[in-house]
C-alpha positions as a Markdown table, in Angstrom:
| # | Residue | x | y | z |
|---|---|---|---|---|
| 1 | Met | 19.0 | 59.0 | 9.0 |
| 2 | Phe | 20.1 | 55.7 | 7.7 |
| 3 | Glu | 18.9 | 54.4 | 4.5 |
| 4 | Val | 18.7 | 50.6 | 3.8 |
| 5 | Thr | 18.9 | 49.6 | 0.2 |
| 6 | Pro | 17.3 | 46.2 | -0.4 |
| 7 | Ile | 19.3 | 43.7 | -2.3 |
| 8 | His | 17.3 | 42.2 | -5.2 |
| 9 | Thr | 18.2 | 38.7 | -5.9 |
| 10 | Asn | 16.5 | 36.2 | -8.2 |
| 11 | Phe | 15.7 | 33.3 | -5.9 |
| 12 | Ser | 13.3 | 31.7 | -8.4 |
| 13 | Ala | 16.0 | 29.4 | -9.8 |
| 14 | His | 17.1 | 28.3 | -6.4 |
| 15 | Thr | 13.5 | 27.7 | -5.2 |
| 16 | Glu | 12.7 | 25.7 | -8.3 |
| 17 | Ile | 15.7 | 23.4 | -7.8 |
| 18 | Leu | 14.9 | 23.1 | -4.1 |
| 19 | Gly | 11.3 | 22.4 | -4.8 |
| 20 | Lys | 12.2 | 19.6 | -7.2 |
| 21 | Ser | 14.6 | 18.0 | -4.7 |
| 22 | Ile | 12.0 | 18.2 | -2.0 |
| 23 | Glu | 9.4 | 16.7 | -4.3 |
| 24 | Lys | 11.8 | 13.9 | -5.2 |
| 25 | Ala | 12.5 | 13.2 | -1.6 |
| 26 | Gln | 8.8 | 13.0 | -0.8 |
| 27 | Asn | 8.2 | 10.7 | -3.7 |
| 28 | Glu | 11.0 | 8.4 | -2.5 |
| 29 | Gln | 9.5 | 8.4 | 1.0 |
| 30 | Lys | 6.1 | 7.5 | -0.3 |
| 31 | Gln | 7.6 | 4.7 | -2.4 |
| 32 | Asp | 9.5 | 3.4 | 0.5 |
| 33 | Leu | 6.4 | 3.4 | 2.7 |
| 34 | Ala | 4.4 | 1.6 | -0.1 |
| 35 | Leu | 7.2 | -1.0 | -0.5 |
| 36 | Glu | 7.2 | -1.6 | 3.3 |
| 37 | Lys | 3.5 | -2.0 | 3.3 |
| 38 | Leu | 3.7 | -4.5 | 0.4 |
| 39 | Glu | 6.3 | -6.6 | 2.3 |
| 40 | His | 4.2 | -6.3 | 5.5 |
| 41 | Leu | 1.2 | -7.7 | 3.6 |
| 42 | Phe | 3.3 | -10.5 | 2.0 |
| 43 | Asn | 4.9 | -11.5 | 5.3 |
| 44 | Phe | 1.4 | -11.5 | 7.0 |
| 45 | Met | 0.0 | -13.8 | 4.4 |
| 46 | Ile | 3.0 | -16.2 | 4.7 |
| 47 | Ile | 2.8 | -16.3 | 8.5 |
| 48 | Ser | -1.0 | -16.8 | 8.4 |
| 49 | Glu | -0.7 | -19.7 | 6.0 |
| 50 | Met | 2.1 | -21.2 | 8.1 |
| 51 | Arg | 0.0 | -20.9 | 11.2 |
| 52 | Lys | -2.8 | -22.9 | 9.4 |
| 53 | Ser | -0.5 | -25.8 | 9.1 |
| 54 | Val | -0.1 | -26.1 | 12.9 |
| 55 | Pro | -2.7 | -28.5 | 14.4 |
| 56 | Glu | -5.2 | -26.8 | 16.7 |
| 57 | Gly | -5.8 | -27.8 | 20.2 |
| 58 | Gly | -3.6 | -27.6 | 23.2 |
| 59 | Leu | -4.3 | -25.9 | 26.5 |
| 60 | Phe | -6.8 | -23.3 | 25.4 |
| 61 | Gly | -8.6 | -25.2 | 22.6 |
| 62 | Gly | -8.5 | -22.5 | 19.9 |
| 63 | Ser | -11.0 | -20.0 | 21.2 |
| 64 | Ser | -12.0 | -16.9 | 19.2 |
| 65 | Ala | -9.9 | -14.8 | 21.6 |
| 66 | Glu | -6.9 | -16.9 | 21.0 |
| 67 | Lys | -7.3 | -16.7 | 17.3 |
| 68 | Met | -7.6 | -12.9 | 17.5 |
| 69 | Phe | -4.5 | -12.7 | 19.7 |
| 70 | Gln | -2.6 | -14.9 | 17.1 |
| 71 | Glu | -3.7 | -12.6 | 14.3 |
| 72 | Phe | -2.5 | -9.5 | 16.2 |
| 73 | Leu | 0.7 | -11.3 | 16.9 |
| 74 | Asp | 1.2 | -12.3 | 13.3 |
| 75 | Asp | 0.5 | -8.7 | 12.2 |
| 76 | Ala | 3.0 | -7.3 | 14.6 |
| 77 | Leu | 5.6 | -9.9 | 13.6 |
| 78 | Ser | 5.1 | -9.2 | 9.9 |
| 79 | Ala | 5.3 | -5.4 | 10.5 |
| 80 | Glu | 8.7 | -5.8 | 12.2 |
| 81 | Met | 9.9 | -8.1 | 9.5 |
| 82 | Ala | 8.9 | -5.6 | 6.9 |
| 83 | Lys | 10.8 | -2.8 | 8.6 |
| 84 | Gly | 14.0 | -4.8 | 8.3 |
| 85 | Arg | 13.1 | -5.9 | 4.8 |
| 86 | Ser | 14.0 | -9.4 | 6.0 |
| 87 | Leu | 12.6 | -11.3 | 3.0 |
| 88 | Gly | 13.8 | -8.8 | 0.4 |
| 89 | Ile | 10.5 | -8.5 | -1.4 |
| 90 | Ala | 10.5 | -4.7 | -1.2 |
| 91 | Asp | 14.1 | -4.6 | -2.5 |
| 92 | Leu | 13.2 | -6.7 | -5.5 |
| 93 | Val | 10.2 | -4.7 | -6.4 |
| 94 | Glu | 12.2 | -1.5 | -6.0 |
| 95 | Lys | 14.9 | -2.8 | -8.4 |
| 96 | Gln | 12.2 | -3.6 | -10.9 |
| 97 | Leu | 10.7 | -0.1 | -10.6 |
| 98 | Arg | 14.0 | 1.6 | -11.0 |
| 99 | Ala | 14.8 | -0.6 | -14.1 |
| 100 | Gly | 11.4 | 0.4 | -15.6 |
| 101 | Glu | 12.2 | 4.1 | -14.9 |
| 102 | Ile | 15.6 | 3.8 | -16.6 |
| 103 | Gln | 14.0 | 2.1 | -19.5 |
| 104 | Asn | 11.3 | 4.8 | -19.9 |
| 105 | Gln | 14.0 | 7.5 | -19.7 |
| 106 | Leu | 16.1 | 5.8 | -22.3 |
| 107 | Gln | 13.1 | 5.3 | -24.6 |
| 108 | Ala | 12.1 | 9.0 | -24.2 |
| 109 | Thr | 15.6 | 10.0 | -25.0 |
| 110 | Leu | 15.7 | 7.9 | -28.1 |
| 111 | Glu | 12.3 | 9.2 | -29.3 |
| 112 | Gln | 13.4 | 12.9 | -29.0 |
| 113 | Pro | 14.1 | 14.4 | -32.4 |
| 114 | Glu | 17.7 | 15.3 | -33.0 |
| 115 | Ser | 18.4 | 19.0 | -33.2 |
| 116 | Gln | 20.8 | 20.0 | -36.0 |
């Protein structure tokens, strides 16, 4: 009969490192999504305000259906602009967040008591 001897390996250190990297990646994905939504909202507000500057009238006369279609169109346009980060709002906010993180890490390092 064959006997199999299991190999005992401590995987806890590896899973801890892997868990931290997965958590970091998930946090970055959430942050990217939030930044994209922020830019989407900003773009939508800009496009909506720009549309208000255009005089109403024309062939269809500004019916409620036309206004709803324009709002959907503005939303789709602003979403596409946000995906490409065309205005750079998300990039600027991301830089500010990263600078704040670095500043917090530096402050935490400076506040740690020195070991002798």
